Every structure is written in C-alpha cells, then in structure tokens.
MARSETI-978536 format. One record per atom (N, C-alpha, C): atom name; x, y, z. Coordinates in steps of 0.05 Angstrom, whole numbers. Atoms other than C-alpha are relative to their C-alpha. Example, Ala and Ser with C-alpha at 12.3 -4.5 7.8 and 13.67 -1.06 7.14 Angstrom:
<pts>
 atom   east  north     up
    N     18    -24      0
   CA    246    -90    156
    C     18     24      0
    N    -16    -24     -1
   CA    273    -21    143
    C    -15     22     14
</pts>
This chain:
<pts>
 atom   east  north     up
    N     21    -22      1
   CA     -2     -7      1
    C     18     27     -6
    N    -15    -21      4
   CA     25     67    -15
    C    -19     25     11
    N      9    -12    -12
   CA      4    131     14
    C      9     29    -11
    N    -14    -23      5
   CA     19    211      8
    C    -13     12     25
    N      6    -13    -21
   CA     21    258     63
    C    -27     24     -4
    N     24    -18      2
   CA    -45    303     73
    C      7     27    -14
    N     -4    -27     -4
   CA    -38    373     45
    C    -19     15     11
    N     21    -16     -7
   CA    -57    431     69
    C    -18     20    -10
    N     13    -21     16
   CA   -113    485     40
    C     18     26      4
    N    -15    -32      1
   CA    -78    549     13
    C    -22     18    -11
    N     21    -21     -4
   CA   -133    597     28
    C      1     27     19
    N     -3    -29    -20
   CA   -141    665     65
    C      8    -11     30
    N     -8      6    -22
   CA   -138    618    127
    C     38     -1      5
    N    -23      0     -2
   CA    -65    618    109
    C     22     29      7
    N    -15    -26      4
   CA    -48    697    109
    C      6      0     31
    N     -6     -6    -23
   CA    -50    699    188
    C     31    -13      2
    N    -28      8     -5
   CA     16    658    188
    C     24      7    -22
    N    -18     -6     16
   CA     46    693    132
    C      6     23      9
    N     -6    -30    -19
   CA     54    758    180
    C     33      4     -3
    N    -21      2      2
   CA    123    739    187
    C     12     16    -29
    N     -9    -10     33
   CA    134    753    108
    C    -12     31     -5
    N     16    -28      0
   CA     86    812    112
    C     24     21     10
    N    -17    -15    -15
   CA    133    846    161
    C     37     -1    -14
    N    -26     -3     19
   CA    204    824    121
    C     -2     19    -20
    N      8    -21     26
   CA    172    855     58
    C     -3     38      7
    N      0    -28     -1
   CA    158    924     87
    C     27     11     11
    N    -34     -5    -10
   CA    233    920    124
    C     12      4    -26
    N    -14      6     24
   CA    256    904     50
    C     -9     29    -17
    N     12    -14     15
   CA    212    953     14
    C      3     36     14
    N    -11    -24     -9
   CA    231   1007     66
    C     31     10      0
    N    -17     -1      3
   CA    298    998     63
    C     10      9    -28
    N     -4     -5     26
   CA    302    997    -20
    C    -14     29    -11
    N     17    -19      1
   CA    256   1056    -17
    C     24     28      1
    N    -22    -21      3
   CA    322   1095      4
    C     18     10    -28
    N    -20      0     27
   CA    360   1080    -59
    C    -20      4    -19
    N     17    -12     23
   CA    295   1095   -105
    C      0     21      3
    N      6    -18     -1
   CA    295   1158    -81
    C     27     17     -3
    N    -28     -2     -5
   CA    376   1161    -85
    C      9     -2    -25
    N    -13      9     28
   CA    391   1136   -151
    C    -16      9    -22
    N     15    -14      7
   CA    365   1161   -203
    C     -4    -21    -27
    N      0     20     19
   CA    374   1095   -248
    C    -21    -21     13
    N     18     21    -21
   CA    328   1064   -196
    C    -29     14     15
    N     19     -6     -8
   CA    271   1111   -189
    C    -30    -10     -7
    N     19     13     14
   CA    219   1070   -227
    C      0    -22     18
    N     -1     18    -12
   CA    226   1023   -167
    C    -31     -4     14
    N     27      7     -3
   CA    152   1039   -143
    C    -12    -12    -15
    N     16      9     19
   CA    130   1021   -204
    C     -2    -25     -1
    N     -6     23      8
   CA    164    956   -207
    C    -23    -12     33
    N      5     18    -23
   CA    139    943   -131
    C    -36     -3     -5
    N     23     11     10
   CA     66    955   -158
    C    -14    -11    -21
    N      5     20     23
   CA     70    914   -223
    C      3    -32     22
    N    -10     35    -17
   CA    100    855   -162
    C    -38     -6     12
    N     24     -1    -20
   CA     39    866   -121
    C    -28     -9    -17
    N     22     10     11
   CA    -11    855   -180
    C      7    -27    -15
    N      5     20     12
   CA     19    798   -212
    C      3    -21     23
    N      8     16    -20
   CA     13    766   -141
    C    -21     -6     -2
    N     31     -5      0
   CA    -55    787   -135
    C    -13    -10    -27
    N     13     11     23
   CA    -70    761   -210
    C      7    -33      0
    N     -3     32     -2
   CA    -36    687   -189
    C    -21     -4     22
    N      4      7    -22
   CA    -71    686   -130
    C    -33    -27     -2
    N     20     16      7
   CA   -142    652   -158
    C      9    -27     -7
    N     -9     19     16
   CA   -106    601   -195
    C     31    -15     14
    N    -17     15    -17
   CA    -58    578   -137
    C     -7    -19      9
    N      2     20    -11
   CA    -48    513   -111
    C    -27    -14     17
    N     18     -3    -14
   CA   -115    492    -78
    C      5    -22     32
    N     -3     17    -22
   CA    -79    446    -28
    C     30     -4     -4
    N    -23      7     15
   CA     -4    435    -23
    C     13    -10     28
    N    -14     14    -15
   CA     47    402     23
    C     24     12      9
    N    -22    -22    -13
   CA     93    449     72
    C     20    -14     -2
    N    -26     24     -2
   CA    163    429     68
    C      7      0     30
    N    -14      6    -24
   CA    208    404    122
    C     -1     23     14
    N    -13    -26    -22
   CA    222    452    182
    C     21      6      5
    N    -28     -4     -4
   CA    294    435    186
    C     11     16    -28
    N    -10    -10     23
   CA    296    460    111
    C     -7     33      1
    N     19    -21     -9
   CA    253    519    123
    C     27     22     23
    N    -20    -10    -24
   CA    305    534    191
    C     22      0    -17
    N    -29     -2     11
   CA    368    519    144
    C      1     34    -17
    N     -4    -26     18
   CA    344    578     97
    C      0     25     11
    N      2    -27    -11
   CA    321    632    153
    C     37      2     11
    N    -29     -4     -7
   CA    399    610    180
    C     19     15    -25
    N    -13    -12     18
   CA    431    634    111
    C     -8     28     -3
    N      8    -29      0
   CA    392    695    114
    C     16     13     20
    N    -17    -17    -28
   CA    415    722    177
    C     22     12     -3
    N    -35    -17      2
   CA    487    735    165
    C     -5     24    -23
    N     -4    -19     16
   CA    467    770    102
    C    -21     29     11
    N     13    -23    -13
   CA    420    807    133
    C     12     20     23
    N    -17    -13    -17
   CA    462    827    194
    C     19     18    -13
    N    -25    -16      0
   CA    523    846    157
    C    -11     29    -18
    N      5    -30     13
   CA    485    899    110
    C    -11     19     18
    N     11    -29    -23
   CA    449    930    170
    C     27     12     14
    N    -26     -9    -11
   CA    518    933    208
    C     12     23    -19
    N    -19    -24     18
   CA    550    966    144
    C    -17     25    -10
    N     12    -37      4
   CA    491   1017    133
    C     -3     15     27
    N      2    -16    -15
   CA    487   1038    194
    C     25     15     15
    N    -31    -11    -12
   CA    565   1041    210
    C      9     16    -20
    N    -16    -16     29
   CA    588   1065    140
    C    -11     15    -15
    N     14    -15     26
   CA    542   1081     85
    C    -27    -18     -7
    N     21     14     12
   CA    475   1063     57
    C      7     -7    -32
    N    -12      0     17
   CA    504   1037     -6
    C    -17    -30    -22
    N     13     23     12
   CA    472    995    -71
    C      7    -30      8
    N     -8     20    -14
   CA    515    940    -40
    C    -13    -13     21
    N     14     15    -24
   CA    482    928     26
    C    -34      2    -17
    N     26      6      2
   CA    415    943     -5
    C      2    -25    -15
    N      6     17     10
   CA    428    885    -46
    C      6    -26     12
    N     -1     27    -23
   CA    455    830      8
    C    -25      5     14
    N     30      3    -15
   CA    390    855     50
    C    -22    -10    -23
    N     13     11     15
   CA    356    838    -12
    C     -7    -34     -7
    N    -11     29      6
   CA    380    765    -22
    C     -9     -6     32
    N      7      7    -39
   CA    370    754     65
    C    -29      2     -3
    N     19      0      0
   CA    305    779     59
    C    -22    -16    -26
    N     13      7     20
   CA    281    744     -5
    C      6    -38      9
    N     -2     24    -20
   CA    306    674     38
    C    -14     -2     17
    N     21     -1    -20
   CA    266    688     94
    C    -30     -2    -10
    N     29      2     10
   CA    202    702     52
    C     -3    -30    -17
    N     -3     26     15
   CA    222    637      7
    C     -6    -24     27
    N      5     23    -25
   CA    225    595     83
    C    -27      6     10
    N     19     -5    -13
   CA    164    626    109
    C    -24    -13    -11
    N      6     16     19
   CA    127    605     46
    C    -10    -27     -5
    N      4     33      3
   CA    146    542     44
    C     -4    -15     23
    N     12     10    -26
   CA    129    531    117
    C    -28     -3      3
    N     19      1     -4
   CA     66    547    111
    C    -23    -10    -22
    N     15     12     21
   CA     43    533     43
    C      8    -20    -15
    N    -14     21     15
   CA     92    488      8
    C     17      7    -25
    N    -21     -4     18
   CA    133    476    -53
    C    -23      6    -26
    N     24     -8     27
   CA     75    485   -109
    C     -5     30      9
    N      9    -25      6
   CA     52    546    -88
    C     24     25      2
    N    -29    -15     13
   CA    129    578    -81
    C     -1      4    -30
    N     -5      0     30
   CA    133    561   -149
    C    -22     14    -16
    N     18    -21     12
   CA     70    592   -164
    C     -6     28      6
    N     -6    -21     -3
   CA     90    654   -142
    C     26     11      6
    N    -33     -8     -9
   CA    159    653   -145
    C      5     23    -29
    N    -15    -29     22
   CA    163    701   -216
    C    -11     28     11
    N     -6    -30     -9
   CA    135    757   -179
    C     22      6     25
    N    -17     -5    -19
   CA    181    750   -126
    C     28      4     -9
    N    -37     -2      8
   CA    249    742   -174
    C    -13     30    -12
    N      5    -24     16
   CA    206    803   -217
    C     11     21     19
    N    -11    -27    -14
   CA    218    850   -154
    C     26      7      2
    N    -28     -5      7
   CA    292    839   -167
    C      6     29    -19
    N     -3    -18     19
   CA    288    882   -221
    C      3     33      9
    N      3    -29     -9
   CA    274    946   -173
    C     24     -3     19
    N    -23      6    -15
   CA    338    916   -128
    C     28     10    -16
    N    -31     -6     13
   CA    404    961   -137
    C     22    -21     -5
    N    -20     30     -2
   CA    461    914   -170
    C     28     21     13
    N    -22    -13    -18
   CA    524    924   -124
    C     19     11    -32
    N    -14    -15     26
   CA    578    972   -168
    C     15    -16    -16
    N    -25     21     14
   CA    625    911   -176
    C    -17     -9    -24
    N     15      6     26
   CA    565    891   -227
    C     -6     22    -20
    N      5    -14      3
   CA    544    951   -241
    C     16     22    -21
    N    -22     -5     21
   CA    604    987   -267
    C      4    -16    -26
    N     -7      8     25
   CA    626    942   -318
    C    -21     -9    -19
    N     24      2     14
   CA    559    934   -351
    C     -7     28     -8
    N      3    -31     15
   CA    556   1007   -362
    C     20      6     -4
    N    -14     -3      8
   CA    621   1011   -378
    C      2    -15    -26
    N     -1     17     32
   CA    616    958   -434
    C    -11      8    -13
    N     24     -8     18
   CA    548    988   -460
    C     18     32     -9
    N     -7    -25     13
   CA    585   1050   -466
    C     16      3    -20
    N    -25      3     20
   CA    646   1027   -505
    C    -15    -20    -23
    N     21      7     24
   CA    597    984   -551
    C    -14     23    -15
    N      7    -31     12
   CA    555   1047   -564
    C     19     19    -18
    N    -23    -21      9
   CA    617   1091   -574
    C      3    -17    -31
    N    -13     14     23
   CA    645   1033   -625
    C    -21      2    -23
    N     20      9     17
   CA    578   1021   -663
    C     -5     26    -15
    N     11    -23     15
   CA    568   1095   -675
    C     20     12    -15
    N    -20     -8     17
   CA    632   1111   -698
    C      6    -23    -27
    N      1     21     18
   CA    633   1049   -749
    C    -24      9    -18
    N     30    -13     18
   CA    564   1078   -772
    C     13     23    -14
    N    -13    -27     12
   CA    591   1147   -782
    C     24     -4    -20
    N    -23      9     21
   CA    649   1119   -821
    C    -15     -8    -22
    N     20      9     22
   CA    602   1083   -867
    C    -20     16    -15
    N     16    -16     11
   CA    560   1141   -877
    C     25     23    -11
    N    -21    -22     16
   CA    631   1183   -900
    C      3     16     14
    N     -2    -20    -24
   CA    636   1226   -830
    C     27     -8      7
    N    -25      4    -21
   CA    709   1231   -807
    C     -7     -4     26
    N      1     11    -32
   CA    703   1192   -734
    C     22    -13      4
    N    -23     12    -12
   CA    744   1171   -685
    C    -12     -7     25
    N     10      4    -23
   CA    736   1138   -623
    C     26      3     24
    N    -24      8    -17
   CA    777   1154   -562
    C    -18     -2     39
    N     16      5    -25
   CA    748   1114   -498
    C    -31      7    -11
    N     17     -4      2
   CA    683   1135   -496
    C    -14     27    -10
    N     -1    -24      9
   CA    685   1202   -530
    C      1     -2    -32
    N      5      0     34
   CA    668   1207   -612
    C     15     25     -5
    N    -10    -19     16
   CA    713   1258   -648
    C    -12      2    -24
    N     14    -12     29
   CA    680   1296   -699
    C     18     12    -18
    N    -16    -29      9
   CA    709   1343   -748
    C      3     27     13
    N      6    -28     -5
   CA    676   1402   -719
    C     -9      0     36
    N      3      3    -28
   CA    666   1374   -638
    C      6    -31      4
    N      1     33     -9
   CA    668   1316   -597
    C    -25     -1      9
    N     23     10     -9
   CA    607   1281   -573
    C      5    -24     20
    N     -8     18    -24
   CA    613   1241   -502
    C    -34    -15      7
    N     28     27      4
   CA    570   1171   -496
    C     10      1     39
    N     -2     -5    -24
   CA    561   1180   -416
    C     -6    -16     14
    N     12     30     -1
   CA    531   1132   -369
    C    -30     -1    -10
    N     27    -13     15
   CA    458   1163   -387
    C     -4    -17    -27
    N      3      3     25
   CA    471   1154   -460
    C      7    -26     -3
    N    -17     34      9
   CA    503   1082   -454
    C    -29    -21     -6
    N     15     11     11
   CA    430   1058   -457
    C    -12    -18     21
    N      8     18    -31
   CA    427   1028   -379
    C    -30     11      2
    N     38      0     -9
   CA    357   1061   -365
    C    -21    -10    -23
    N     16     13     14
   CA    322   1045   -430
    C     -1    -36      0
    N     -4     28     -6
   CA    351    974   -419
    C    -10     -6     27
    N     19      9    -27
   CA    319    970   -349
    C    -24     -1     -3
    N     29     -1     -2
   CA    253    993   -366
    C    -11    -21    -23
    N     -1     23     14
   CA    262    940   -425
    C     -5    -18      9
    N     -2     20    -23
   CA    273    892   -376
    C    -25     -8      9
    N     18      6    -20
   CA    219    906   -335
    C    -24      1    -14
    N     22     11     18
   CA    169    914   -393
    C     -5    -29    -10
    N      0     23     14
   CA    184    851   -427
    C     -8    -21     28
    N     16     19    -20
   CA    177    812   -361
    C    -23      0      9
    N     29    -10    -22
   CA    113    843   -337
    C    -19     -6    -29
    N     13     10     17
   CA     84    835   -403
    C      0    -26    -18
    N    -17     26     11
   CA    119    773   -426
    C    -26    -18     22
    N      3     19     -7
   CA     86    739   -370
    C    -25      1      4
    N     22    -13     -3
   CA     15    771   -370
    C    -13    -10    -32
    N     20      2     27
   CA      0    759   -444
    C     10    -36    -21
    N     -4     32     14
   CA     41    691   -466
    C      1    -18     20
    N      3     25    -17
   CA     31    620   -445
    C     32    -19      7
    N    -28     29      1
   CA     96    580   -466
    C     24     21     14
    N    -17    -15    -15
   CA    152    596   -422
    C     20     -1    -29
    N    -18      1     23
   CA    199    584   -488
    C     -4     37     -6
    N      8    -25     15
   CA    156    643   -522
    C     12     26     15
    N     -7    -16    -23
   CA    171    688   -452
    C     33     -1     -6
    N    -29      3     12
   CA    245    674   -461
    C      5     25    -27
    N     -2     -9     31
   CA    248    696   -535
    C     -8     27      9
    N     10    -41     -2
   CA    199    764   -516
    C     25      8     25
    N     -8    -13    -22
   CA    245    769   -460
    C     27     21    -11
    N    -18      1     15
   CA    310    774   -502
    C     -6     24    -27
    N     11    -13     26
   CA    274    805   -560
    C     -7     25     14
    N      1    -34    -11
   CA    261    875   -511
    C     25     10     13
    N    -23    -14      7
   CA    334    871   -498
    C     20     10    -23
    N     -8      0     28
   CA    353    874   -568
    C     -8     27    -10
    N     15    -22      6
   CA    298    927   -580
    C     13     32     14
    N     -7    -24    -15
   CA    328    974   -521
    C     23      7    -10
    N    -23     -2      9
   CA    394    962   -548
    C      3     13    -27
    N      2     -8     32
   CA    378    979   -622
    C    -15     24      2
    N      5    -27     -7
   CA    339   1037   -601
    C     19     17      9
    N    -21    -18     -9
   CA    395   1073   -561
    C     18     -4    -27
    N    -29     -1     25
   CA    446   1054   -621
    C    -12     28    -27
    N     11    -16     17
   CA    399   1093   -669
    C      7     25     18
    N      5    -29    -21
   CA    383   1151   -610
    C     34     14     -1
    N    -26    -10     -4
   CA    456   1158   -598
    C     23      7    -33
    N    -10     -4     27
   CA    481   1157   -675
    C    -22     16    -13
    N     17    -16      5
   CA    419   1206   -689
    C     20     27      7
    N    -14    -19    -13
   CA    459   1253   -635
    C     23      5    -10
    N    -28     -5     14
   CA    522   1246   -667
    C      7     14    -26
    N      1    -14     36
   CA    502   1263   -735
    C    -13     25      5
    N     18    -32     -1
   CA    462   1327   -711
    C     28     13     14
    N    -37    -18     -8
   CA    535   1348   -674
    C     10      9    -21
    N    -20    -20     16
   CA    565   1343   -735
    C    -12     19    -20
    N      6    -18     18
   CA    520   1385   -781
    C     -2     24     18
    N      4    -23    -11
   CA    503   1437   -722
    C      9      4     20
    N    -24     -2    -29
   CA    558   1427   -668
    C    -19     -1     30
    N     13      8    -22
   CA    538   1422   -598
    C    -29      9     10
    N     25    -14     -1
   CA    476   1472   -598
    C    -18    -18    -14
    N     11     12     21
   CA    444   1432   -652
    C    -17    -31     24
    N      1     28    -16
   CA    462   1366   -603
    C    -23      9     27
    N     19     -4    -25
   CA    425   1394   -541
    C    -25      3    -10
    N     34      8     15
   CA    364   1417   -583
    C    -17    -27     -8
    N     15     32     13
   CA    347   1345   -608
    C      2    -18     26
    N     -9     10    -17
   CA    377   1314   -544
    C    -26    -16     16
    N     20     11    -14
   CA    311   1306   -500
    C    -21    -21    -12
    N     23     14     18
   CA    265   1291   -560
    C     11    -33     -8
    N    -11     25      1
   CA    317   1232   -575
    C     -5    -15     16
    N      6     15    -20
   CA    315   1205   -509
    C    -33    -20      4
    N     24      1     -2
   CA    234   1202   -507
    C     -5    -19    -27
    N      6     21     23
   CA    233   1170   -579
    C     14    -21      5
    N    -11     28     -7
   CA    278   1112   -551
    C    -21    -17     14
    N     26     14    -15
   CA    215   1097   -501
    C    -17    -10    -16
    N     21      9     25
   CA    170   1099   -557
    C      3    -23     -7
    N    -13     22     19
   CA    211   1057   -598
    C     -6    -25     16
    N     -6     26     -4
   CA    216   1002   -554
    C    -27     -6     14
    N     26      5    -11
   CA    147   1005   -516
    C    -18     -6    -25
    N     15     11     27
   CA    112   1004   -587
    C     16    -24    -17
    N    -18     26      8
   CA    163    948   -609
    C    -12    -25     13
    N     10     24    -12
   CA    147    901   -550
    C    -38     -1      6
    N     32      8      0
   CA     68    916   -556
    C     -7    -20    -34
    N      6      5     30
   CA     67    898   -632
    C     13    -32      1
    N    -10     17     -5
   CA    115    836   -611
    C    -14    -18     15
    N     22     10    -14
   CA     66    819   -559
    C    -13    -14    -19
    N     26     10     23
   CA      8    816   -607
    C      3    -24    -22
    N     -5      7     20
   CA     46    779   -656
    C     -1    -31      6
    N    -10     27    -15
   CA     73    725   -612
    C    -30    -16      4
    N     23      3    -10
   CA      0    719   -577
    C    -16    -16    -20
    N     15     11     24
   CA    -37    709   -646
    C     14    -27    -11
    N    -12     21     18
   CA     19    661   -672
    C     -7    -24     27
    N     13     17    -25
   CA      2    616   -596
    C    -23      0     -1
    N     24      4     -4
   CA    -66    621   -608
    C     -5    -17    -34
    N      5     12     32
   CA    -59    595   -690
    C      9    -35     14
    N    -15     25     -3
   CA     -8    540   -668
    C    -26    -19     29
    N     17     11    -17
   CA    -64    521   -602
    C    -27    -16    -18
    N     25      3     16
   CA   -122    520   -654
    C      7    -26    -19
    N    -14     29     10
   CA    -79    472   -700
    C      4    -26     17
    N    -18     27    -19
   CA    -52    425   -650
    C    -28    -15      8
    N     22      1     -2
   CA   -130    427   -633
    C    -17    -31    -23
    N      6      8     31
   CA   -148    408   -704
    C      8    -27     -1
    N    -24     27      7
   CA    -95    357   -715
    C    -13    -17     18
    N      1     14    -18
   CA   -119    325   -649
    C    -34    -17     -3
    N     22      0      6
   CA   -190    322   -671
    C     -5    -25    -26
    N      0     18     29
   CA   -169    293   -736
    C     11    -26     -1
    N    -17     27     12
   CA   -128    236   -723
    C    -18    -18     25
    N     20     13    -21
   CA   -186    218   -654
    C    -14    -19    -23
    N     20     14     27
   CA   -234    213   -720
    C      6    -17    -14
</pts>
C-alpha cells in the first residue's frame, strides 16, 4: 500500500501565518525606498513594486488549492542562510554608508526569509506558483557597483564603437577615444545615461511583465525577454547615432536641442515594439493551439 502526506488548504486562512513574511517585506521595501529616492537609475522602483503586487494578486485565484508544507529543518536552514546576509548589510549600512551593495545583500536575505515562510506555511507548489513575482521584484533592487560599473562601461564602449563605425560608413570622419566620439567640428561624449542602461532597465521590466501576462509558453516568454533587450539596445544605438550626426551637422547647440526628444523617442520605440511583438506572438500561440486541437480531433476521428 502507498499513501501521500495530507496537504493543507492554501486559502485565506493561511494569511495570518504569513505575517512574518509581511513584516520582512515592509522592512525590505523601506530599505529599498532610500535607494529609489537617491539613485536616478532606480527611481522606477515604486512602479516595480506595484507591478509585483499585481502579479501576485493575479496569481491568487489560480493558486494550488492544497499543498504539502516543506520540512521545518529545510526552512530553518534557509533562515540561517539569510540571517548573516541581513546582519552584515544592516551593520555596514548603520556604521559606514547605505550603498547599493548593502541593499542587494539585504534583498537576498529578505528573499530567503520570504521563501522559508512561504514553504513552511504553504508548500513547494505554492512557492513555484508565486516565484515569478518574487523574482520580478529584483528588477528594482540596485546592483552592486562591482556588477553595475562593468555593465555600464561595456555598454558605453559598445555604443561608442558602433556609432563611430556607422558614421564612417556614412562618410563622416570620426574616431573613438574611450567613450568619446571625435568629429571634425566637435566631440560627443557617451556618458552613463547615453549608454542605454536606463532604456535597458525599462525594457527588461516591461518585457518580463507583459510576457508573463500575455504569453503562455515559457519558450516564447524567454524569446520575448531577449527581444526586449534587443529593441532597447537597437533603439539606443539609433538614438546615439542620431545625436552624433546632429552634432556633426550643427555642433553642440544642435545636439542640445534634440537630446531630450531623442531620449523620449527611444522609450516610444521600445514600448511600441514590445506591444507589437507581444500581439504577434499571442496570435501565433493561438493559431498553434487551434492547429493542435484540429489535428488532435482529426487523429481521434
């Protein structure tokens, strides 16, 4: 004879037992709010928080009705792993400074606490069901400078190189000096903002959120995610190329006139591209599903 362990209902009665998770979440958000207020690259953090709450709320009706809680020892082990992360980040934050590294370390610790609480109260299937909203929230978590700086520097170098090569193809004498484009009449600097990191962040957030809500297949969700990254990088390349060409035609004054307009154009280009791509993939998924149903009906007949 075989048997299975009885599951517990995953309903509103579970919520009181998740109060520790709520306290940890408030602590986590309160810590991140400082970074969102001081780092211009992460001022969209409150938007990510609202989107995360919506993703969790949207998943609640389809949650597993019953689940088997994880072993207590495993959840306790996760808490033991989380404690030094939280302690180290709090000590450094209060004694030295509040930097992105402390926020990132605290975020890892809080995430482990939340996972442990959810596993102990509900179970593995419930954790898998709500795992994406939890991971999605990390879009608003500042990256340590040891990760952030190489990414931004690499984007600066890539954009500068691509712009110079494109200008040369257009017949314009241009050369690269670090992240500076030397033109016959002026110089154009590709700074951190012009590297495309902000449009890349926005595109990642939008691609993850829209893909999760509109697409069914994980394969297409991954494809949509990388397509969003490609759109952001392509849009920023054309933006920086347009600015460099404007500087070549009219000098620094012309560059200042079109700078902000070009920035908004990249956001519009990425947003429209993601919407159109989402509609195309959704339509393709529906057609594929209808084809499978017709094929299955023909086989059964």
